[in-house]
PDB file of N, H, CA, C and O in Angstrom:
ATOM      1  N   MET A   1      22.091  79.054 151.719  1.00  0.00           N
ATOM      2  CA  MET A   1      22.186  79.615 153.078  1.00  0.00           C
ATOM      3  C   MET A   1      23.589  79.343 153.612  1.00  0.00           C
ATOM      4  O   MET A   1      24.023  78.190 153.603  1.00  0.00           O
ATOM      5  N   PRO A   2      24.321  80.368 154.082  1.00  0.00           N
ATOM      6  CA  PRO A   2      25.673  80.151 154.590  1.00  0.00           C
ATOM      7  C   PRO A   2      25.627  79.407 155.934  1.00  0.00           C
ATOM      8  O   PRO A   2      24.692  79.544 156.723  1.00  0.00           O
ATOM      9  N   LEU A   3      26.662  78.633 156.146  1.00  0.00           N
ATOM     10  H   LEU A   3      27.421  78.523 155.505  1.00  0.00           H
ATOM     11  CA  LEU A   3      26.783  77.888 157.366  1.00  0.00           C
ATOM     12  C   LEU A   3      27.250  78.778 158.520  1.00  0.00           C
ATOM     13  O   LEU A   3      28.100  79.649 158.330  1.00  0.00           O
ATOM     14  N   THR A   4      26.707  78.564 159.688  1.00  0.00           N
ATOM     15  H   THR A   4      26.016  77.856 159.842  1.00  0.00           H
ATOM     16  CA  THR A   4      27.150  79.320 160.881  1.00  0.00           C
ATOM     17  C   THR A   4      27.815  78.322 161.820  1.00  0.00           C
ATOM     18  O   THR A   4      27.849  77.122 161.547  1.00  0.00           O
ATOM     19  N   LYS A   5      28.338  78.827 162.915  1.00  0.00           N
ATOM     20  H   LYS A   5      28.310  79.801 163.137  1.00  0.00           H
ATOM     21  CA  LYS A   5      28.971  77.924 163.913  1.00  0.00           C
ATOM     22  C   LYS A   5      27.968  76.936 164.455  1.00  0.00           C
ATOM     23  O   LYS A   5      28.339  75.815 164.804  1.00  0.00           O
ATOM     24  N   GLU A   6      26.704  77.318 164.537  1.00  0.00           N
ATOM     25  H   GLU A   6      26.402  78.229 164.254  1.00  0.00           H
ATOM     26  CA  GLU A   6      25.656  76.420 165.030  1.00  0.00           C
ATOM     27  C   GLU A   6      25.260  75.360 164.019  1.00  0.00           C
ATOM     28  O   GLU A   6      24.658  74.348 164.379  1.00  0.00           O
ATOM     29  N   GLN A   7      25.599  75.590 162.739  1.00  0.00           N
ATOM     30  H   GLN A   7      26.088  76.412 162.447  1.00  0.00           H
ATOM     31  CA  GLN A   7      25.213  74.679 161.673  1.00  0.00           C
ATOM     32  C   GLN A   7      26.445  74.162 160.955  1.00  0.00           C
ATOM     33  O   GLN A   7      26.734  74.630 159.853  1.00  0.00           O
ATOM     34  N   PRO A   8      27.183  73.225 161.520  1.00  0.00           N
ATOM     35  CA  PRO A   8      28.371  72.720 160.851  1.00  0.00           C
ATOM     36  C   PRO A   8      28.034  71.956 159.579  1.00  0.00           C
ATOM     37  O   PRO A   8      26.944  71.398 159.448  1.00  0.00           O
ATOM     38  N   GLU A   9      28.945  71.936 158.675  1.00  0.00           N
ATOM     39  H   GLU A   9      29.831  72.389 158.781  1.00  0.00           H
ATOM     40  CA  GLU A   9      28.725  71.199 157.402  1.00  0.00           C
ATOM     41  C   GLU A   9      28.682  69.706 157.745  1.00  0.00           C
ATOM     42  O   GLU A   9      29.511  69.188 158.493  1.00  0.00           O
ATOM     43  N   ILE A  10      27.687  69.046 157.168  1.00  0.00           N
ATOM     44  H   ILE A  10      27.014  69.467 156.560  1.00  0.00           H
ATOM     45  CA  ILE A  10      27.554  67.591 157.362  1.00  0.00           C
ATOM     46  C   ILE A  10      27.974  66.913 156.092  1.00  0.00           C
ATOM     47  O   ILE A  10      27.364  67.111 155.041  1.00  0.00           O
ATOM     48  N   ARG A  11      29.025  66.104 156.180  1.00  0.00           N
ATOM     49  H   ARG A  11      29.521  65.943 157.033  1.00  0.00           H
ATOM     50  CA  ARG A  11      29.523  65.374 155.005  1.00  0.00           C
ATOM     51  C   ARG A  11      28.875  64.021 154.948  1.00  0.00           C
ATOM     52  O   ARG A  11      28.806  63.317 155.955  1.00  0.00           O
ATOM     53  N   THR A  12      28.410  63.654 153.809  1.00  0.00           N
ATOM     54  H   THR A  12      28.465  64.226 152.990  1.00  0.00           H
ATOM     55  CA  THR A  12      27.766  62.361 153.648  1.00  0.00           C
ATOM     56  C   THR A  12      28.601  61.366 152.847  1.00  0.00           C
ATOM     57  O   THR A  12      28.326  60.166 152.876  1.00  0.00           O
ATOM     58  N   GLU A  13      29.624  61.853 152.126  1.00  0.00           N
ATOM     59  H   GLU A  13      29.847  62.827 152.102  1.00  0.00           H
ATOM     60  CA  GLU A  13      30.441  60.933 151.355  1.00  0.00           C
ATOM     61  C   GLU A  13      31.377  60.167 152.265  1.00  0.00           C
ATOM     62  O   GLU A  13      31.761  60.653 153.328  1.00  0.00           O
ATOM     63  N   THR A  14      31.731  59.004 151.856  1.00  0.00           N
ATOM     64  H   THR A  14      31.418  58.609 150.992  1.00  0.00           H
ATOM     65  CA  THR A  14      32.650  58.185 152.627  1.00  0.00           C
ATOM     66  C   THR A  14      33.852  57.809 151.734  1.00  0.00           C
ATOM     67  O   THR A  14      33.746  57.750 150.509  1.00  0.00           O
ATOM     68  N   CYS A  15      34.959  57.565 152.376  1.00  0.00           N
ATOM     69  H   CYS A  15      35.045  57.612 153.371  1.00  0.00           H
ATOM     70  CA  CYS A  15      36.160  57.132 151.655  1.00  0.00           C
ATOM     71  C   CYS A  15      36.529  55.774 152.151  1.00  0.00           C
ATOM     72  O   CYS A  15      36.448  55.487 153.345  1.00  0.00           O
ATOM     73  N   GLN A  16      36.940  54.927 151.222  1.00  0.00           N
ATOM     74  H   GLN A  16      37.006  55.160 150.252  1.00  0.00           H
ATOM     75  CA  GLN A  16      37.376  53.601 151.603  1.00  0.00           C
ATOM     76  C   GLN A  16      38.915  53.617 151.567  1.00  0.00           C
ATOM     77  O   GLN A  16      39.530  53.748 150.509  1.00  0.00           O
ATOM     78  N   ILE A  17      39.501  53.481 152.743  1.00  0.00           N
ATOM     79  H   ILE A  17      39.002  53.375 153.603  1.00  0.00           H
ATOM     80  CA  ILE A  17      40.949  53.378 152.826  1.00  0.00           C
ATOM     81  C   ILE A  17      41.319  52.209 153.704  1.00  0.00           C
ATOM     82  O   ILE A  17      40.551  51.804 154.577  1.00  0.00           O
ATOM     83  N   GLU A  18      42.473  51.679 153.477  1.00  0.00           N
ATOM     84  H   GLU A  18      43.097  52.007 152.768  1.00  0.00           H
ATOM     85  CA  GLU A  18      42.970  50.593 154.308  1.00  0.00           C
ATOM     86  C   GLU A  18      44.176  51.141 155.082  1.00  0.00           C
ATOM     87  O   GLU A  18      45.143  51.633 154.501  1.00  0.00           O
ATOM     88  N   LEU A  19      44.082  51.039 156.408  1.00  0.00           N
ATOM     89  H   LEU A  19      43.296  50.639 156.880  1.00  0.00           H
ATOM     90  CA  LEU A  19      45.219  51.494 157.244  1.00  0.00           C
ATOM     91  C   LEU A  19      46.104  50.283 157.530  1.00  0.00           C
ATOM     92  O   LEU A  19      45.611  49.176 157.748  1.00  0.00           O
ATOM     93  N   PRO A  20      47.393  50.506 157.525  1.00  0.00           N
ATOM     94  CA  PRO A  20      48.291  49.399 157.903  1.00  0.00           C
ATOM     95  C   PRO A  20      48.025  48.983 159.363  1.00  0.00           C
ATOM     96  O   PRO A  20      47.723  49.825 160.208  1.00  0.00           O
ATOM     97  N   GLN A  21      48.139  47.708 159.639  1.00  0.00           N
ATOM     98  H   GLN A  21      48.385  47.023 158.952  1.00  0.00           H
ATOM     99  CA  GLN A  21      47.872  47.165 160.959  1.00  0.00           C
ATOM    100  C   GLN A  21      48.718  47.854 162.018  1.00  0.00           C
ATOM    101  O   GLN A  21      48.257  48.054 163.141  1.00  0.00           O
ATOM    102  N   ALA A  22      49.938  48.217 161.681  1.00  0.00           N
ATOM    103  H   ALA A  22      50.312  48.055 160.768  1.00  0.00           H
ATOM    104  CA  ALA A  22      50.825  48.895 162.661  1.00  0.00           C
ATOM    105  C   ALA A  22      50.241  50.210 163.122  1.00  0.00           C
ATOM    106  O   ALA A  22      50.363  50.553 164.298  1.00  0.00           O
ATOM    107  N   ILE A  23      49.614  50.954 162.238  1.00  0.00           N
ATOM    108  H   ILE A  23      49.515  50.675 161.283  1.00  0.00           H
ATOM    109  CA  ILE A  23      49.001  52.242 162.579  1.00  0.00           C
ATOM    110  C   ILE A  23      47.800  52.000 163.511  1.00  0.00           C
ATOM    111  O   ILE A  23      47.615  52.720 164.491  1.00  0.00           O
ATOM    112  N   ILE A  24      47.010  51.008 163.204  1.00  0.00           N
ATOM    113  H   ILE A  24      47.160  50.422 162.407  1.00  0.00           H
ATOM    114  CA  ILE A  24      45.849  50.680 164.025  1.00  0.00           C
ATOM    115  C   ILE A  24      46.299  50.281 165.430  1.00  0.00           C
ATOM    116  O   ILE A  24      45.710  50.705 166.425  1.00  0.00           O
ATOM    117  N   GLU A  25      47.329  49.477 165.498  1.00  0.00           N
ATOM    118  H   GLU A  25      47.808  49.132 164.690  1.00  0.00           H
ATOM    119  CA  GLU A  25      47.815  48.991 166.812  1.00  0.00           C
ATOM    120  C   GLU A  25      48.421  50.131 167.633  1.00  0.00           C
ATOM    121  O   GLU A  25      48.225  50.210 168.846  1.00  0.00           O
ATOM    122  N   THR A  26      49.165  51.021 166.947  1.00  0.00           N
ATOM    123  H   THR A  26      49.324  50.958 165.962  1.00  0.00           H
ATOM    124  CA  THR A  26      49.725  52.190 167.650  1.00  0.00           C
ATOM    125  C   THR A  26      48.620  53.067 168.181  1.00  0.00           C
ATOM    126  O   THR A  26      48.701  53.523 169.321  1.00  0.00           O
ATOM    127  N   PHE A  27      47.597  53.319 167.403  1.00  0.00           N
ATOM    128  H   PHE A  27      47.532  52.948 166.476  1.00  0.00           H
ATOM    129  CA  PHE A  27      46.471  54.150 167.854  1.00  0.00           C
ATOM    130  C   PHE A  27      45.798  53.490 169.031  1.00  0.00           C
ATOM    131  O   PHE A  27      45.469  54.163 170.007  1.00  0.00           O
ATOM    132  N   ALA A  28      45.586  52.192 168.965  1.00  0.00           N
ATOM    133  H   ALA A  28      45.853  51.646 168.172  1.00  0.00           H
ATOM    134  CA  ALA A  28      44.948  51.467 170.064  1.00  0.00           C
ATOM    135  C   ALA A  28      45.770  51.548 171.339  1.00  0.00           C
ATOM    136  O   ALA A  28      45.222  51.736 172.425  1.00  0.00           O
ATOM    137  N   ARG A  29      47.091  51.406 171.210  1.00  0.00           N
ATOM    138  H   ARG A  29      47.536  51.253 170.328  1.00  0.00           H
ATOM    139  CA  ARG A  29      47.963  51.505 172.388  1.00  0.00           C
ATOM    140  C   ARG A  29      47.887  52.867 173.041  1.00  0.00           C
ATOM    141  O   ARG A  29      48.077  52.990 174.251  1.00  0.00           O
ATOM    142  N   PHE A  30      47.610  53.886 172.253  1.00  0.00           N
ATOM    143  H   PHE A  30      47.455  53.785 171.270  1.00  0.00           H
ATOM    144  CA  PHE A  30      47.423  55.244 172.813  1.00  0.00           C
ATOM    145  C   PHE A  30      46.013  55.372 173.403  1.00  0.00           C
ATOM    146  O   PHE A  30      45.855  55.883 174.512  1.00  0.00           O
ATOM    147  N   LEU A  31      44.989  54.912 172.676  1.00  0.00           N
ATOM    148  H   LEU A  31      45.117  54.497 171.775  1.00  0.00           H
ATOM    149  CA  LEU A  31      43.619  55.187 173.040  1.00  0.00           C
ATOM    150  C   LEU A  31      43.093  54.369 174.237  1.00  0.00           C
ATOM    151  O   LEU A  31      42.395  54.908 175.097  1.00  0.00           O
ATOM    152  N   VAL A  32      43.420  53.104 174.288  1.00  0.00           N
ATOM    153  H   VAL A  32      43.986  52.666 173.590  1.00  0.00           H
ATOM    154  CA  VAL A  32      42.880  52.244 175.329  1.00  0.00           C
ATOM    155  C   VAL A  32      43.205  52.746 176.747  1.00  0.00           C
ATOM    156  O   VAL A  32      42.298  52.778 177.579  1.00  0.00           O
ATOM    157  N   PRO A  33      44.435  53.136 177.062  1.00  0.00           N
ATOM    158  CA  PRO A  33      44.704  53.677 178.413  1.00  0.00           C
ATOM    159  C   PRO A  33      43.925  54.947 178.689  1.00  0.00           C
ATOM    160  O   PRO A  33      43.535  55.174 179.834  1.00  0.00           O
ATOM    161  N   GLU A  34      43.679  55.792 177.686  1.00  0.00           N
ATOM    162  H   GLU A  34      43.996  55.607 176.755  1.00  0.00           H
ATOM    163  CA  GLU A  34      42.916  57.003 177.883  1.00  0.00           C
ATOM    164  C   GLU A  34      41.459  56.672 178.199  1.00  0.00           C
ATOM    165  O   GLU A  34      40.847  57.318 179.050  1.00  0.00           O
ATOM    166  N   ILE A  35      40.905  55.678 177.524  1.00  0.00           N
ATOM    167  H   ILE A  35      41.402  55.153 176.833  1.00  0.00           H
ATOM    168  CA  ILE A  35      39.504  55.252 177.775  1.00  0.00           C
ATOM    169  C   ILE A  35      39.435  54.675 179.205  1.00  0.00           C
ATOM    170  O   ILE A  35      38.493  54.952 179.948  1.00  0.00           O
ATOM    171  N   ARG A  36      40.424  53.888 179.566  1.00  0.00           N
ATOM    172  H   ARG A  36      41.189  53.663 178.962  1.00  0.00           H
ATOM    173  CA  ARG A  36      40.410  53.309 180.940  1.00  0.00           C
ATOM    174  C   ARG A  36      40.486  54.411 182.002  1.00  0.00           C
ATOM    175  O   ARG A  36      39.765  54.368 182.999  1.00  0.00           O
ATOM    176  N   LYS A  37      41.351  55.387 181.787  1.00  0.00           N
ATOM    177  H   LYS A  37      41.936  55.422 180.977  1.00  0.00           H
ATOM    178  CA  LYS A  37      41.437  56.513 182.736  1.00  0.00           C
ATOM    179  C   LYS A  37      40.077  57.232 182.867  1.00  0.00           C
ATOM    180  O   LYS A  37      39.647  57.584 183.965  1.00  0.00           O
ATOM    181  N   TYR A  38      39.434  57.432 181.744  1.00  0.00           N
ATOM    182  H   TYR A  38      39.783  57.146 180.851  1.00  0.00           H
ATOM    183  CA  TYR A  38      38.121  58.137 181.815  1.00  0.00           C
ATOM    184  C   TYR A  38      37.112  57.312 182.620  1.00  0.00           C
ATOM    185  O   TYR A  38      36.448  57.835 183.515  1.00  0.00           O
ATOM    186  N   TYR A  39      37.002  56.016 182.294  1.00  0.00           N
ATOM    187  H   TYR A  39      37.541  55.591 181.566  1.00  0.00           H
ATOM    188  CA  TYR A  39      35.998  55.223 182.998  1.00  0.00           C
ATOM    189  C   TYR A  39      36.410  54.982 184.473  1.00  0.00           C
ATOM    190  O   TYR A  39      35.544  54.662 185.287  1.00  0.00           O
ATOM    191  N   ASP A  40      37.635  55.118 184.822  1.00  0.00           N
ATOM    192  H   ASP A  40      38.339  55.378 184.161  1.00  0.00           H
ATOM    193  CA  ASP A  40      38.056  55.011 186.222  1.00  0.00           C
ATOM    194  C   ASP A  40      37.840  56.301 186.968  1.00  0.00           C
ATOM    195  O   ASP A  40      37.866  56.315 188.198  1.00  0.00           O
ATOM    196  N   SER A  41      37.625  57.404 186.242  1.00  0.00           N
ATOM    197  H   SER A  41      37.605  57.393 185.242  1.00  0.00           H
ATOM    198  CA  SER A  41      37.463  58.709 186.906  1.00  0.00           C
ATOM    199  C   SER A  41      36.058  58.821 187.479  1.00  0.00           C
ATOM    200  O   SER A  41      35.157  58.069 187.108  1.00  0.00           O
ATOM    201  N   GLU A  42      35.889  59.773 188.387  1.00  0.00           N
ATOM    202  H   GLU A  42      36.621  60.384 188.689  1.00  0.00           H
ATOM    203  CA  GLU A  42      34.582  60.025 189.000  1.00  0.00           C
ATOM    204  C   GLU A  42      33.561  60.383 187.945  1.00  0.00           C
ATOM    205  O   GLU A  42      32.441  59.871 187.961  1.00  0.00           O
ATOM    206  N   GLN A  43      33.930  61.246 187.038  1.00  0.00           N
ATOM    207  H   GLN A  43      34.839  61.662 187.025  1.00  0.00           H
ATOM    208  CA  GLN A  43      32.978  61.671 185.975  1.00  0.00           C
ATOM    209  C   GLN A  43      32.627  60.486 185.078  1.00  0.00           C
ATOM    210  O   GLN A  43      31.464  60.315 184.713  1.00  0.00           O
ATOM    211  N   GLY A  44      33.599  59.679 184.724  1.00  0.00           N
ATOM    212  H   GLY A  44      34.544  59.818 185.021  1.00  0.00           H
ATOM    213  CA  GLY A  44      33.340  58.510 183.886  1.00  0.00           C
ATOM    214  C   GLY A  44      32.411  57.523 184.559  1.00  0.00           C
ATOM    215  O   GLY A  44      31.515  56.967 183.924  1.00  0.00           O
ATOM    216  N   GLN A  45      32.631  57.302 185.871  1.00  0.00           N
ATOM    217  H   GLN A  45      33.359  57.754 186.387  1.00  0.00           H
ATOM    218  CA  GLN A  45      31.770  56.390 186.615  1.00  0.00           C
ATOM    219  C   GLN A  45      30.340  56.895 186.654  1.00  0.00           C
ATOM    220  O   GLN A  45      29.390  56.131 186.487  1.00  0.00           O
ATOM    221  N   ARG A  46      30.200  58.210 186.880  1.00  0.00           N
ATOM    222  H   ARG A  46      30.972  58.831 187.016  1.00  0.00           H
ATOM    223  CA  ARG A  46      28.879  58.820 186.953  1.00  0.00           C
ATOM    224  C   ARG A  46      28.158  58.725 185.599  1.00  0.00           C
ATOM    225  O   ARG A  46      26.989  58.347 185.534  1.00  0.00           O
ATOM    226  N   GLU A  47      28.866  59.070 184.533  1.00  0.00           N
ATOM    227  H   GLU A  47      29.816  59.378 184.586  1.00  0.00           H
ATOM    228  CA  GLU A  47      28.211  59.024 183.200  1.00  0.00           C
ATOM    229  C   GLU A  47      27.904  57.602 182.786  1.00  0.00           C
ATOM    230  O   GLU A  47      26.901  57.377 182.109  1.00  0.00           O
ATOM    231  N   PHE A  48      28.714  56.638 183.159  1.00  0.00           N
ATOM    232  H   PHE A  48      29.529  56.820 183.709  1.00  0.00           H
ATOM    233  CA  PHE A  48      28.451  55.255 182.838  1.00  0.00           C
ATOM    234  C   PHE A  48      27.212  54.776 183.590  1.00  0.00           C
ATOM    235  O   PHE A  48      26.381  54.061 183.030  1.00  0.00           O
ATOM    236  N   ALA A  49      27.088  55.171 184.860  1.00  0.00           N
ATOM    237  H   ALA A  49      27.763  55.751 185.315  1.00  0.00           H
ATOM    238  CA  ALA A  49      25.893  54.808 185.643  1.00  0.00           C
ATOM    239  C   ALA A  49      24.655  55.400 185.029  1.00  0.00           C
ATOM    240  O   ALA A  49      23.619  54.739 184.960  1.00  0.00           O
ATOM    241  N   GLU A  50      24.743  56.667 184.569  1.00  0.00           N
ATOM    242  H   GLU A  50      25.585  57.204 184.625  1.00  0.00           H
ATOM    243  CA  GLU A  50      23.587  57.311 183.933  1.00  0.00           C
ATOM    244  C   GLU A  50      23.228  56.579 182.648  1.00  0.00           C
ATOM    245  O   GLU A  50      22.049  56.388 182.350  1.00  0.00           O
ATOM    246  N   TRP A  51      24.247  56.165 181.877  1.00  0.00           N
ATOM    247  H   TRP A  51      25.205  56.321 182.119  1.00  0.00           H
ATOM    248  CA  TRP A  51      24.023  55.444 180.624  1.00  0.00           C
ATOM    249  C   TRP A  51      23.338  54.098 180.917  1.00  0.00           C
ATOM    250  O   TRP A  51      22.393  53.704 180.234  1.00  0.00           O
ATOM    251  N   GLN A  52      23.838  53.412 181.942  1.00  0.00           N
ATOM    252  H   GLN A  52      24.606  53.732 182.496  1.00  0.00           H
ATOM    253  CA  GLN A  52      23.223  52.125 182.295  1.00  0.00           C
ATOM    254  C   GLN A  52      21.770  52.306 182.695  1.00  0.00           C
ATOM    255  O   GLN A  52      20.922  51.497 182.320  1.00  0.00           O
ATOM    256  N   GLU A  53      21.471  53.348 183.444  1.00  0.00           N
ATOM    257  H   GLU A  53      22.160  54.006 183.748  1.00  0.00           H
ATOM    258  CA  GLU A  53      20.084  53.611 183.837  1.00  0.00           C
ATOM    259  C   GLU A  53      19.222  53.892 182.642  1.00  0.00           C
ATOM    260  O   GLU A  53      18.109  53.375 182.551  1.00  0.00           O
ATOM    261  N   ALA A  54      19.702  54.698 181.717  1.00  0.00           N
ATOM    262  H   ALA A  54      20.607  55.119 181.791  1.00  0.00           H
ATOM    263  CA  ALA A  54      18.959  54.988 180.517  1.00  0.00           C
ATOM    264  C   ALA A  54      18.736  53.735 179.665  1.00  0.00           C
ATOM    265  O   ALA A  54      17.684  53.592 179.042  1.00  0.00           O
ATOM    266  N   GLN A  55      19.711  52.832 179.633  1.00  0.00           N
ATOM    267  H   GLN A  55      20.565  52.947 180.140  1.00  0.00           H
ATOM    268  CA  GLN A  55      19.545  51.612 178.871  1.00  0.00           C
ATOM    269  C   GLN A  55      18.470  50.745 179.502  1.00  0.00           C
ATOM    270  O   GLN A  55      17.740  50.065 178.780  1.00  0.00           O
ATOM    271  N   GLY A  56      18.347  50.746 180.794  1.00  0.00           N
ATOM    272  H   GLY A  56      18.940  51.299 181.380  1.00  0.00           H
ATOM    273  CA  GLY A  56      17.320  49.946 181.485  1.00  0.00           C
ATOM    274  C   GLY A  56      15.943  50.482 181.198  1.00  0.00           C
ATOM    275  O   GLY A  56      14.987  49.708 181.161  1.00  0.00           O
ATOM    276  N   LYS A  57      15.800  51.772 180.994  1.00  0.00           N
ATOM    277  H   LYS A  57      16.577  52.402 181.024  1.00  0.00           H
ATOM    278  CA  LYS A  57      14.494  52.375 180.719  1.00  0.00           C
ATOM    279  C   LYS A  57      14.042  52.116 179.291  1.00  0.00           C
ATOM    280  O   LYS A  57      12.841  52.107 179.021  1.00  0.00           O
ATOM    281  N   THR A  58      14.980  51.903 178.368  1.00  0.00           N
ATOM    282  H   THR A  58      15.956  51.909 178.588  1.00  0.00           H
ATOM    283  CA  THR A  58      14.622  51.694 176.973  1.00  0.00           C
ATOM    284  C   THR A  58      14.339  50.248 176.644  1.00  0.00           C
ATOM    285  O   THR A  58      13.774  49.962 175.588  1.00  0.00           O
ATOM    286  N   GLU A  59      14.712  49.330 177.507  1.00  0.00           N
ATOM    287  H   GLU A  59      15.171  49.562 178.364  1.00  0.00           H
ATOM    288  CA  GLU A  59      14.505  47.926 177.236  1.00  0.00           C
ATOM    289  C   GLU A  59      13.116  47.454 177.599  1.00  0.00           C
ATOM    290  O   GLU A  59      12.798  46.278 177.422  1.00  0.00           O
TER     291      GLU A  59
END
């Protein structure tokens, strides 16, 4: 059966690679401020509150 846009290919194989620490740190320096901006935004605050509420219902 051919894949459609609604049915993306699911890959199950994994690759084991080691990234240099400098690449990981560079990526983190880029990503962390973006995550902070999201959680400081109105949308981020709202979604975090919804997530917290959902966590309380599952415990």
